[in-house]
C-alpha positions as CSV (number, residue, x, y, z in Angstrom):
1,X,113.1,126.6,141.4
2,X,110.1,128.4,140.1
3,X,110.9,131.4,138.1
4,X,108.9,134.3,140.2
5,X,110.0,136.9,138.0
6,X,113.5,136.0,137.8
7,X,113.0,136.1,134.1
8,X,112.5,139.6,133.7
9,X,115.1,140.9,136.7
10,X,118.5,142.3,135.8
11,X,120.9,139.6,134.9
12,X,124.4,140.0,135.4
13,X,127.3,138.9,133.4
14,X,130.3,136.9,135.3
15,X,132.4,140.3,134.1
16,X,129.9,142.5,135.5
17,X,129.8,140.6,138.8
18,X,133.8,140.3,138.9
19,X,133.9,144.4,138.9
20,X,131.7,144.7,141.3
21,X,132.7,142.1,144.0
22,X,136.4,142.8,143.0
23,X,136.6,139.2,141.9
24,X,138.5,137.1,139.2
25,X,135.6,136.5,136.2
26,X,136.6,132.8,136.6
27,X,135.9,133.2,140.5
28,X,132.8,134.3,139.6
29,X,132.0,131.5,136.6
30,X,133.3,128.8,139.2
31,X,130.5,130.1,142.1
32,X,127.7,130.4,139.7
33,X,128.3,127.9,137.0
34,X,125.7,124.9,139.1
35,X,123.6,127.2,140.8
36,X,120.2,126.9,140.4
37,X,118.1,130.1,138.9
38,X,121.3,130.8,136.8
39,X,121.1,131.0,132.8
40,X,123.5,128.6,131.1
41,X,123.9,128.5,127.4
42,X,126.3,126.5,125.2
43,X,127.2,123.2,124.8
44,X,128.3,121.5,128.1
45,X,130.3,118.8,126.6
46,X,132.1,118.8,123.1
47,X,132.5,115.5,120.7
48,X,135.9,116.9,119.3
49,X,137.7,117.3,122.8
50,X,137.9,121.0,122.3
51,X,137.3,124.0,125.2
52,X,133.6,124.2,125.8
53,X,132.1,127.9,125.9
54,X,129.4,128.2,128.1
55,X,127.7,131.3,128.7
56,X,126.0,132.6,131.9
57,X,123.7,135.2,133.1
58,X,122.9,135.6,136.8
59,X,119.8,136.9,137.7
60,X,120.2,139.9,140.8
61,X,118.0,138.0,142.9
62,X,120.4,134.6,142.9
63,X,123.5,136.9,143.3
64,X,121.8,138.5,146.5
65,X,121.7,134.9,147.9
66,X,125.2,133.4,146.7
67,X,126.7,136.7,148.3
68,X,124.7,136.4,151.9
69,X,125.5,133.0,152.0
70,X,129.4,133.6,151.5
71,X,129.4,136.3,153.9
72,X,131.1,135.9,157.0
73,X,128.8,136.4,159.5
74,X,130.5,138.6,162.5
75,X,130.1,137.0,165.9
């Protein structure tokens, strides 16, 4: 996916979107963890079997696309 300026646009944390959309933060993380264009930072797997810590930053355009895709259309 080409960046098309997403690197410089506003990025949301899962907590910010959870507050805006009235969802739990873990729900937002599940919605966006595999979404193309989302900035994912951290180790995806650990050798010692401990919990994995991954930071997400969600560009505004990606958040809008996911929101529009998940809206139930009237009709």
